[in-house]
Every structure is written in structure tokens, then in C-alpha cells.
N, C-alpha and C positions, 0 to 999 in steps of 0.2 A: 714244474717245481717253482718257477717264478711266481705263479699264482699263489702257491702255498706260502711262500715267503711274504708276499704282500698281505695275505690274510693274517699271518702271524703278527706282522707289524701293526695292522689295524687293531688287533686284539691286545696289544700291549706286550706281547711276548718278546723276549730278548734273544734273538737267534744266535748271537755271538756267544752268549753265556749259557746256552742250552745245548746239550749233546745232540748231535745230528743222529736221527734214528736210521736203522738199517735200510728202510725203504728209500731214503734219500741218497744212499751211497751207490754210485754207479761207476766210479773210476776203477779201471783195472791197471795192471802193471804197465802196459804200454801207454796208457793215458798219462800216468805220472811221469814216465820217461820222456814222452813227447813234450809235455808241458815244460818240464825243467830243462830239457835240451833247448827248447825255444827260448825260455827265459834266460838261459846262460849265454846265448848268442847275442852280441851287441857291439856296436862301434865303440862304446865306452870301454869295454873289456879290451878291445884291440888297442885303444889309445894307451891304456895302462901298460900293456905289454910293450908298446913302443917306448914308454918312459924307462923301463927297466934296463934295456940293453946299454944305453950310454952310461948308466949309473953303476952297474955291477958287472957288466960284461956278459957275453952270450952264455957261457957254461953255468955261471951262477944264476943267471936269469931263468934258464931252462929248469934247473934244480928247484928254484923257488916256485916256479909255475906249477910243476908236477906235484911237489909235496904240498904246497899251499892249497891247490885245487882239491886234492884228495882229502885233506883235513877239513877244509871248509865245506865241501860237499858232504863229507861224513857227518858234520854237525847238522847240516840241513836234513839229511836222511834220518838222523836220530830224532830230531824235532818232528819230522813228518810222521814217524812211527807213533810218537805221542799223540799227535793230532788224529791219526787214523784210529788208534786204540780207544781214545777217549771220546771222539766225536766233537771235541771242543775246538773253537776257533782260537787264534793266537791270543785275543783278548781274554778268552776263557782260561787259557793256561796261565796267563798273568794273574788273573783273579784267584785261581786255585793256589798259586804259589805265594803271592804277596798280600792277599787279603783284598776284599772288595773296595775298600776306601783307598788304600795306598796304590793299588793297581791302576787307578786312573792316571797317575803320573806317567808311567811308562807307556800307557795306551795313548795319551796325548802326544808324547815324544815320538811315538811310532807314526801317528798321523802327520806330524810336522815333517818327519824325514821322508815319508812317502810323497807328500806334496813336493818336497825338494827333488826327489828322484824323478817324479813325473815331469816336473818342469825341465830337468836336465834332458829327459828323453825327447820332449817336444822340441827343445832347442837343437838337439843333435839331428832330429828328423828334418827340421827347417834348414839347417846348414847343409845337410846332405842334398836336399832338394835344390837348394840354390846352386850347389856345385854341379849337379847334374844338368840344371838349366843352362849354366855357362858352357859346360863342356859339349853337350849334345846339341843344343839349339841356339847358342849364342845369346841367351837371354840374360839381362842384368837384373837379378833379383836381390841384390845386396842392400839396396836402399830401404828407406822406411816403409814405402809402399810394398816392396817385394817381401820384406820380413813380415809385414802384417798379413799379406795374402797367404804366404806359405804356412805361417803359424795357424791362422784360422782354418786353412784347409785340413791340416793334420788334426787340429782340435775338433773339427766337425766330425771327422771319421771316428775319433776316439769317443766322442759323445754318442755317436750312433751305436758303437759296440756296447757302451755302458747301458744303453737302453734295452739290450737283449739279455740273454741268459748266459752266465759264465760257463755252466756245465755244457751247454750246447756248443759254445764257441770252442772249448777245449776238445770235445769229442768229435765234432763234425768238421771243424776247419783245421785246428792245429795238428791233430793226430793224422788226419787223412791227406791234407794238402800242404799245410804250412811246413811240416817237418821235412818231407822229401825235397821241396823246393829249396829250403835253406841248406840242407846237406849238399845238394848239387852245387849251390853257389859257393859254399866253403871249399868243396873239392876242386872246383874250377880255379878259384883264387889261389888255393894252396899250390896247385900245379903250376900256375903262372909264375908265382914268386919263387917256388922251389927251383924252377928252371933257370931263373935269373941268378939265384944264389949259386947254383952249380956252375954257371958260366963265369961268375966272379971268383969262384974258388971256395969250396966248402971249408978247407982248412983255415983260411983267413977269417971266415965267418965264425967258426967254432972257437977260435983262440982270441977273438976280439976282447981286449981288456976293458974294464970299466974305468970311469974317471974318479972313483972313490967317493962320490957324493952320497952313496947309500951303501950300507952293509948288507950282508946276506940275510940277517934276521929282519932288518928293515924292509927288504924286498919281500920277505915271506909275510910280514905284517900287511904289506900293501896288497899282495895277492889274496890273502885270507879275508881282507876287508870287503871284497866284492861278494863272495858267498855269505859272509856274516850279515851284510846289509839285507839279505833275503830272509834271515832267520825270523823276523817278526811277521813274515807273510806265509811261511810254508804250511802252517797248520790250517790256514784258511782254505787251502785247497786239499790237503791230505785228508781232512775230515770227511771229504766226499768219496774217499776210497773204500773199497770193500775190505773187511777185515780178513787177514790171512792166519792160518793155523800156525805157521812158522814165525819165529822171532824176526827173521829177515824177510818180511813179506813184501807185497807189491809196492806199498808206499815207500818203504825203506830202500829197497834195491832199485826201484824205478827212479826215485829222486836222486840217489847217489850216482848211479851210472849216467843218467841223463845230464845232470848238471856238471859232473866232473869232466866228462868227455867234451862238452861244449866249452867249458871254461878253459881247459887246457888248449883246445883247438884255437879258440879266439885269441888267447894270450900269445900262443906260439905264432899265429898269423901276424899279429902286431909286431912281434920280434922280427919276423921275416921281412915285413914291409919296410920297417925303418932301416933294415940292414942293406936294402938295395935301392931305396928311394934317393932322389937327389937331395943334397943338403938344403934344409929349409922347407922342403915340401911337406905339406900336411898329409895326414893319413887318408882323408877322403880323396884328395887330389891324386895321391899315389895309387889308390884303388881304381880310380877312374881311368888312369893311364894304362892300366893292364888291359890286355886284349880281352874283350867281353866284360870288362870291369863295370861298364854302365849297367848292364842287365843284372850282374851279380850284386852290385851295390844297391840297385833298386829293390831287389828281393830282400836284402838284409835290412833295408829301411822299413819295408813292410813288416818284417819280423820284429823290428824295434818297436812297432806299434803294440805287439804283445806285451813287451816289458812295461810300456806306459799303462796299458790296460790292467796288467797284473798289479801294479802299484796302486792305481786308483781303486780297483775293486777291493783290495785288502784294506786300504784306508777307509773305504766306506763301511766295511764290516766292523772295523775298530770304532768308527764314529757311531755306528748303530748301537754298539755296546754301551755307549755313553748316553745316547738319546734314542731309545728304541721306538719312539713314536714315529720317527722317520724310517722308512724302509731302506734296505741296503741300496736298492736302485736309486732312490731319491738322493741319498747321501752321495752316491757315486757321481751323479750328474752335477751336483753342487761342487764337489771337489774337483771334477774335471774342468768346470768353468773357472774356478780359482786358479788352477794350474796354467790354463791358457793365458789368463791375465798376467800371471807372474812371468811366463815365458816372453811376454811382450815388453816387460819393463826391467827385469832383473838381469844383471851380468852373471853368467853361470859357468865361469871357466876356472874357478879355483878348486879343481877336482880333487887333488891328492889330500889337502887338509880336510876337505869335507868327508872323504871316505874314512880317514883315520879318526876324525871326531865321532863319526857314527860307530866305529868299532869300539871306541872307549866307553860308549854307553851300552851297546847291545852285546858285546862279548861277555862282560860280567852279568848282565841281565839274564842271558841264557845259560851262563855257567851255573847260576842259582836254580833256574828252572830245571835244567837237566840233572843237577845234583839232587833235587827234591823229587821230581816226577820220573825222570829217566833212569834212576837207580833203583826203582822198585820200592821206594819209601812211601809211607802213608802220609798223604797230604789232605788236609781237610777239604770238604766239598766247596764248590763255588758258592760264595755268599755266606758261608758259615763263620767266617772270621773277617773283621774289618781291616786289621793291620797285622801282618806277621812281622814283628819287630826284628827278629833275627834275619829273616830273608832280606828285608829292606836295608838293614845295616850292612849285610854282606855285599849287596849290590852297590851301594854308595861307596863302601870301602874299596870295592873292585874297580870303580872308576878312578879313584885316587891311585890305586896300585898301577893301573894301566899308564896313567900319565907320569907316575913316579918312575916306572921302568923306562919310559921314553926319555926322561930327563937324566937319570942317574946310571942306567945300564942299557944304553941303546944297542950295544953289541949283542944282547940276548933277546931283543925284540920285546913287544908288549902283549900281543894277543895270546900266545900260548901260555906264558906264565900266569897271566890274569885269569884265563879260562881254567887252568889247573887249580889255582888257589881258591877261586870262588866255588868251583865244583866240589872240592874236598870239604870246604867249610859248610856248604849247603847240605852235603850228605851227612856230615857229622851232627849237624843241628836239626836234622829233619824230625818232624813230630813222630811220636811213638804211635803204634796202632791204637792205643787207648784213646787217642785224641779224637777219634771219630772216623767215619768211612772216608776213604780216599776219593779224590775226584775221578780217578780212573775206574775204581771199583764201582762207584755210584753210576757212572755212565754205562757200565756193562749190565746194569740192572740187578 
């Protein structure tokens, strides 16, 4: 498949904007599930779970985690079904919805946010490696030289993966080896911290109040922000799935179950860790102090590499849609080098504002896409319209609504109201069947 992609790039074909044919579709239900479980596991997710408990208390945090994860994973699954049915990458869905000229704006924003996420992941892997070096071997890797070495180490592994085939990585490593090892690590850490919680008293843990710095809907927004950040990526992988005769086929159910379970599990583990850790102790330090934590954290760090790879691969597909003369692989290597450079020089710890800023852009963006494509409406084929003024206006207005809700009605949250409003407006203003063949219909031939 990699050779086919390279040939297409040399011939000037735009893979991201061309529906993937049946011959290139190899992902089954378990491939989607394994991929999105793996992408849902991460230290960043655990850290956000650790933020929630002091702010809203345990019970409200658990409610926000379960509900927010199910809603966010459901949006991912819905978008995955669109990608699988149409064969289009995320950039193709944006072009089909917003028009070939205007779609370049969200595509560029997606590339920028994926560079940011990959840089985050490299920093997290670097800091985890430094903590393991201190705890296990007494190495001091916190200085400039240690940061350089650990960053370049993980960067080199990332570039090596980017030089290979995404499909083979998912089917041969993530599904067969990566998933079982990560599940065992999470089970072990959950057992360790659940035992500590039981010893300290489950009643005190469950009734722990929050400090009032965040409301319930604010917590829900923060939880939804994590799966929403994956919305611009999911079609890049789902398009490789085999079509199913049922509406809730392999791409839909595999994506929803895989991501929801992983997201709930990692958020909950973050809640458990912060509830038993010593005051002031960081998440990585607390994980390392658990029995067997060194091995478990090491496996989670390796899984974190999947997240970085997933970000860069999707960013390279989006970049290829803008400049198809460069292959997806070539773009991936270039973006990987850029992210490694940023990880060496940028401070990357303003996590919560970054997540919420991404939500303000991509919640309304995909509210419009789902309202147009996901509701069965007829949307003109990719490249047939340069600008869909109505879709563009709804998206831009949705960003304003998101920030307006945060400023004037924070008690109701921002993500869900914005998503509902943009979806309804996009559905009401969708083109009539007389406008031309839909992107989904055209992709089915």
C-alpha cells in the first residue's frame, strides 16, 4: 500500500481528497477498537483526571468523566462512520462541507494543532523517561544535555515509525502486541491504587468535595475536549475500514467502544492517583512509586508513542491535501522533525487553556460537518464548490457562541450547546438534492 501511495503522489493525485477504494480497506472491527483504545490511553488524559478532583470533587468528577467520555467517543464514532462510508480523509470531509477554497483554513488549523499535540507527546515521553532514569538508575537527565538526549531518542523512534506503513503498524503491532500490554499495565496500576484507596477509606474518597474552582459543566467541557481534539484525525484511519451493511458497523462501534473505555479508564486512574498521592507529588512520580510502577509506566510511555505517531500521520495527510506533490510519508517525516525541534525549545505546560481553545474551533467545525454529511443530507462533491458561505458562517459563528457561553453562561458549559446549535443550523441549511451528487454518494460509485 505504501508503494501505491507513493506512485499516486508522483502522479499528482491527491490521496486525501480522493475516496479510498475497497481494495485499500483492510481494517476490521477489532483494528478500529485496538487503534482507538491505544490512542485513548495516555499520561495527558490521566493528568486531566487529576485536575478534576480538587476542582469539583470525586462524585462530580466521575459523572463528568463517564458522560463526557461517552459523548466525545460517540462524536468520534459518528465521524468514523462518515470516513468509512465515504472513503474520504478528514481533509476531504472538510472540502465536501466547506468548499475547496475555504476548507484550506480548517485544514491548516488542524495541521497546527497536530503539531502542538505531537510536541506535547514528545515532552511527556521525555519527562517520563527522565523520571524513570532518576527512580530506577539514579541518572540525572533533567539538565540541558539530558533533555536533548531523551528528546532526540524518542524523536528518532517516531521518525522510524513514520518511515513505515500506518496500516501495518496498526494491524501487526497495535492490535497484536500493543493492546494486550497496555491493558495489563492499566489493570496492574488500577489494582495498586484501588488497594491504597480501600486502605484510606472509600467513603472519604467518594465524598471528597471540590474547591469550587470549576463547575460540573466546566468539568464536562474539559473531558469532552480530549476526544474532540481527535475529531480532525478519525476519518484518516476510518477510511481504511471495510464497509459494513449495518448502520453501526465496524468503524462506528470499534471506535466508540475502544476510545470510550480507554478514556474513562485513564481519567479514572488519574482521579485515583491524585487521591492517594502525597501532596505536591506529580503524576509520573506517583505512578513510579507504585509496586511495579516502573514497568507499567514504561509500557504506557511506549503506548504514548502511538499518540504522537497518530498526530503526525494525520497531519501529514492534511498537509498532503494542500500540496499533493509531496507524499504522505515525506510530509510525515518533515512534520516529525518540526515537532522534535519545538519540543526542545517551547514551554508546553499550559494544558487546560490549550485543550479548551482547540474545542472552541473543532466543536463547531464538526457540528457543521455532522449536520451536513452525518444527517443524510446532500452535500456537493469534493471540489465542486469553492466556498459554502452558509457552512463557513455557521462555523465562525459557532466559535463565537462557544466563547460567549464560556463568558456569559459558564454554568451550562460551552461544548454541548455549541455542538447542538451548529448541528441544527447546518442541517437546516444543507443543500437540496438538486444541488448535485453528494460526496458520500459519489464515493459509493
